[in-house]
SEKOLVO-765262 format. One line per field, with one value per residue (C-alpha): residue number from 0; x, y, z. Coordinates in steps of 0.02 Angstrom, whole numbers, plus 50000, padded with zeros to 5 digits. Each point is the difference from the previous one (the first is absolute). Layout:
# residues N
num <- c(NUM ...)
px <- c(X ...)
py <- c(Y ...)
pz <- c(Z ...)
***
This chain:
# residues 375
num <- c(0 1 2 3 4 5 6 7 8 9 10 11 12 13 14 15 16 17 18 19 20 21 22 23 24 25 26 27 28 29 30 31 32 33 34 35 36 37 38 39 40 41 42 43 44 45 46 47 48 49 50 51 52 53 54 55 56 57 58 59 60 61 62 63 64 65 66 67 68 69 70 71 72 73 74 75 76 77 78 79 80 81 82 83 84 85 86 87 88 89 90 91 92 93 94 95 96 97 98 99 100 101 102 103 104 105 106 107 108 109 110 111 112 113 114 115 116 117 118 119 120 121 122 123 124 125 126 127 128 129 130 131 132 133 134 135 136 137 138 139 140 141 142 143 144 145 146 147 148 149 150 151 152 153 154 155 156 157 158 159 160 161 162 163 164 165 166 167 168 169 170 171 172 173 174 175 176 177 178 179 180 181 182 183 184 185 186 187 188 189 190 191 192 193 194 195 196 197 198 199 200 201 202 203 204 205 206 207 208 209 210 211 212 213 214 215 216 217 218 219 220 221 222 223 224 225 226 227 228 229 230 231 232 233 234 235 236 237 238 239 240 241 242 243 244 245 246 247 248 249 250 251 252 253 254 255 256 257 258 259 260 261 262 263 264 265 266 267 268 269 270 271 272 273 274 275 276 277 278 279 280 281 282 283 284 285 286 287 288 289 290 291 292 293 294 295 296 297 298 299 300 301 302 303 304 305 306 307 308 309 310 311 312 313 314 315 316 317 318 319 320 321 322 323 324 325 326 327 328 329 330 331 332 333 334 335 336 337 338 339 340 341 342 343 344 345 346 347 348 349 350 351 352 353 354 355 356 357 358 359 360 361 362 363 364 365 366 367 368 369 370 371 372 373 374)
px <- c(48686 50110 50059 50043 50120 50064 50065 50041 50099 50126 50038 50103 50174 50136 50071 49863 49991 50192 49916 49842 50004 49879 50002 49912 49954 49929 49875 49856 50034 49975 50121 49998 50059 50056 50082 50137 50060 50198 50026 50131 50092 50003 50170 50025 50079 49849 49824 49839 49812 49874 49823 49886 49873 49867 49885 49816 49882 50003 50170 50181 50174 50057 49833 50025 50175 49977 49836 50076 50146 50106 50127 50055 49976 50102 50126 49978 49993 50119 49884 49969 49827 49926 49855 49904 49898 49845 49927 49863 50020 49931 50067 49919 49948 49826 50057 49960 50136 50212 50084 50088 50022 50127 50055 50040 50074 50121 50040 50069 50110 50079 50021 50086 50129 49998 50020 50039 49846 49955 49925 49931 49906 49903 49825 49874 49852 49884 49873 49827 50008 50172 49954 49895 50142 50111 49892 49993 50191 49961 49900 50109 50181 50018 50148 50093 49914 50028 49863 49863 49904 49829 49951 49820 49995 49939 49997 49899 49870 50117 50140 49872 49955 50195 50120 50119 50160 50151 50019 49911 50007 49997 49884 49964 49830 49964 49853 49878 49815 49939 50096 49865 50117 50029 49862 50019 49875 49977 50162 49897 50105 49937 50132 49922 50014 49913 49992 50115 49971 50086 49975 49947 50148 49936 50001 50149 50087 49903 50048 50207 49982 49922 50129 50132 49924 49988 49913 49853 50094 50059 50072 49945 50116 49922 50095 50044 49883 50154 49894 49852 49932 50003 49818 50053 50080 50097 50011 50146 49919 50124 49978 50173 49931 50031 50077 50186 50012 49900 49879 49836 50028 49857 50013 49809 49979 49849 49895 50157 49979 50086 50162 50176 50045 50093 50021 50072 49823 49834 49923 49821 49937 49962 50106 50176 50070 50136 50067 50106 50089 49962 50148 50107 49875 50002 50179 49987 49903 50106 50151 49953 49973 50110 49967 50146 50014 50075 49851 49859 49991 49998 50069 49954 50090 49958 49933 50132 49835 49882 49874 49982 49878 50047 49967 49813 49914 50072 49983 50102 50080 50019 50164 49984 50151 50028 50145 49921 49992 49819 49896 49859 49902 49829 49903 49819 49884 49840 49898 50107 50073 50181 50094 50185 50065 50193 50141 50111 50084 49923 49821 49932 49841 50025 49813 49937 49828 50006 49919 50033 50079 50048 50195 50020 50205 50051 50176 50071 49971 49852 49869 49937 49830 49991 49896 50064 49951 50017 49929)
py <- c(52217 49924 50168 49997 49866 50039 50178 49925 49876 50114 50071 49842 50038 49961 49884 49901 49998 49912 49864 49975 49918 49996 49793 49895 49820 49929 49868 49933 50108 50161 50089 50003 50143 50050 50121 49918 50087 49943 50064 50132 49861 49875 49899 49855 49909 49972 49932 50111 49935 50052 50061 50036 50153 49989 50171 49983 50013 50155 50038 49964 49959 50189 50028 49858 50037 50174 49958 49857 50092 49826 50049 50091 49835 49923 50094 49983 49825 49945 49920 50041 50020 49990 50101 49886 50075 49910 49996 50100 50069 49850 49838 49825 49925 49948 49889 50137 50112 49965 49847 50113 49844 49960 50170 50021 49838 50027 50168 49913 49901 50136 50104 49866 50008 50177 50051 49905 49943 49879 49864 49952 50176 50041 50089 50075 50141 50106 50134 49948 49892 49983 49927 49880 49976 49960 49863 49921 49995 49911 49883 49960 50043 49940 49927 50166 50120 49975 50108 50143 50153 50064 50186 50030 49833 49846 49805 49982 49888 49915 49976 49928 49860 49958 50036 49885 50065 49884 50051 50108 50159 50164 50142 50166 50093 50170 50066 50135 49969 50139 49957 50092 49899 49818 49960 49937 49900 49921 50043 50062 50142 50141 50063 50104 49893 49834 49871 49874 49845 49997 49960 50078 50052 49869 49859 50035 49991 49843 49920 50032 49958 49831 49995 50015 49889 50130 49958 50110 50093 50186 50169 50180 50142 50191 50105 50131 50163 50137 50057 50083 50068 49884 49929 49839 49879 49841 49806 49878 49799 49888 49800 49942 49813 49924 49884 49992 50182 50086 50151 50079 50205 50119 50190 50062 50174 50041 50130 49978 50050 49925 50068 49935 50061 50144 50014 50165 50083 49962 49946 50027 49829 50020 50002 49985 49916 50085 49921 49850 49990 49898 49969 49993 49858 49887 49987 49978 49839 49946 50019 49819 49910 49912 49862 49854 50010 49831 49900 50142 49985 50188 50042 50141 50136 50053 50187 50150 50053 49874 49925 49822 49874 49817 49860 50041 49877 49982 49881 50023 50169 50152 50099 50179 50049 50196 50120 50122 50024 49915 50136 49889 49820 49983 49838 49968 49869 49981 50095 50141 49951 50028 49849 50081 50187 50000 50012 49838 49921 49850 49958 49841 49949 49808 50052 50082 49932 49933 50129 50158 50156 50181 50073 50184 50044 50159 50053 50148 50038 49885 49890 49817 49950 49829 49829 49834 49845 49880 49821)
pz <- c(52739 49867 49959 50182 50018 49819 50113 50129 49897 49935 50184 50033 50035 49878 50151 49997 49820 50022 50059 49910 49831 49858 49929 49877 49960 49837 50039 49888 49866 50123 50067 50205 50083 50197 50120 50100 50152 50088 50187 50015 50060 49856 49932 49896 50124 50126 49967 50032 50037 49864 50001 49851 50041 49894 49958 49996 49843 49882 50088 49952 50062 50031 50107 50118 50026 50046 50122 50094 50011 50013 49947 50168 50070 49892 50036 50202 49982 49852 49887 49813 49962 49823 49913 49850 49871 49975 49816 49985 50170 50054 50097 49953 50153 49936 49853 49855 49914 49986 50090 50172 50068 49858 49991 50191 49993 49854 50098 50140 49906 49890 50167 50065 49856 49996 50188 50168 50062 50156 49909 50177 50033 49852 50037 49932 50062 49909 49990 49964 49825 50066 50164 49881 49896 50145 50086 49808 50012 50156 49911 49855 50049 50169 49941 49988 50139 50177 50037 49938 50067 49935 50043 49929 49891 50048 49932 49823 49968 49882 50122 50134 49863 49942 50147 49966 50126 50037 50170 50154 49937 50148 49944 50065 49954 50042 49964 50044 50060 49880 49870 49831 49869 50077 50109 50180 50018 49827 49925 49848 49900 49931 49881 49877 49842 50019 50151 50064 50138 50156 50186 50141 50114 50137 49855 49936 50179 50020 49852 50057 50180 49925 49869 50142 50128 50141 50146 50042 50145 49925 50123 49958 50014 50002 49905 50098 49937 49953 49880 50076 49843 49894 50006 50031 50106 49987 50078 49968 49991 50017 49965 50044 50023 49836 49937 49913 50088 49898 50078 49932 50070 49960 50018 50034 49980 50072 49882 49886 49800 49864 50039 50048 50171 50018 49809 49939 49962 50029 49836 50046 50013 50191 50174 49973 50171 50057 50163 49940 49825 49866 49919 50150 50086 49841 50001 50189 49945 49836 50099 50119 49850 49895 49864 50006 49798 49999 50107 49988 50214 50066 50154 50118 50066 50182 50032 50051 50116 50063 50141 50012 50103 49973 50010 49922 50031 50176 50147 50152 49982 49894 49923 49932 49904 49958 49935 50096 50206 50060 50080 50030 49953 50025 49947 50023 49976 49875 50143 50008 50181 50038 50019 49995 50023 49996 49882 50070 49829 50048 50090 50085 49919 50046 50098 49871 49935 49829 49869 49907 50073 49952 50038 49971 50025 49990 49984 50020 49788 49943 50057 49948 50014 49984 50019 50091 50020 50146 49924)
***
């Protein structure tokens, strides 16, 4: 597979090379390398968000750049993306090896000197071992990182015990239920060389829900199955009622493998879901969150496309707010009886008994399913 990536890398256009630069920095007596891609619109007179995209174990920056195709997302959305290289193709998210926290910390400072970086919008994402490392950055570099995303990675046992965030951390997890490398149920890692300890995906998500003081209220969006031949489907489960406007997003890939959704090629580690583009959705998540570099407090930006029902919990009324026209709203009680059907923007709930309800809101472009509570 490495030879295939090498061949594909030579096919990158000259126009792309004009914006893609190799760099290095000397850390702890080791020359650390990286690739930086500037969007086509880059000018020193403007400031740009910075996204780190970290490769998996045994992979490298060039392969990660090619596989995830995040350069195209950066060009379309005007952010800078950097692909660092781990020492020996490995990231130290397990307290074993190079000081990669120091590397990324120093790299942020170097890039801020060399380029026009918006320091309130620095993010990290990664594949597999790179996902583990992104969680490490969330734990140990939260004064500089606004949000993170992990694809096929998880939280290491080391970080579970030693996480020391300075602010609530928005996180996105993307994971397949049939991942053969980082097991969905156990977090066990089968990387061909040695075993490292990771958390199950549910344990990882629960850690961040607890850390962010999220209410046990979520909504689930079934991603439209636009590719019926990829042997997988996807759900987006969102925990949005969290402290300081933090959020926990989970793209659950049913029958998905150890792969990057809509990655350039099928890499042979199980099914690659192609119903959504991971690089695009990671950026859509990141751009909602900014870090106040003076106070460490984040701000959250409203989705361009959204469905919302509030307040939750509610008392005498519910309000819906959507970016697209509403086709239907159905609300059920816990025994399955419909208590409301219609599409009013404001719903009178004053006579509803206390309890848990389930709301389905269908718009012209999406469907939201959410559990709501009347105390």
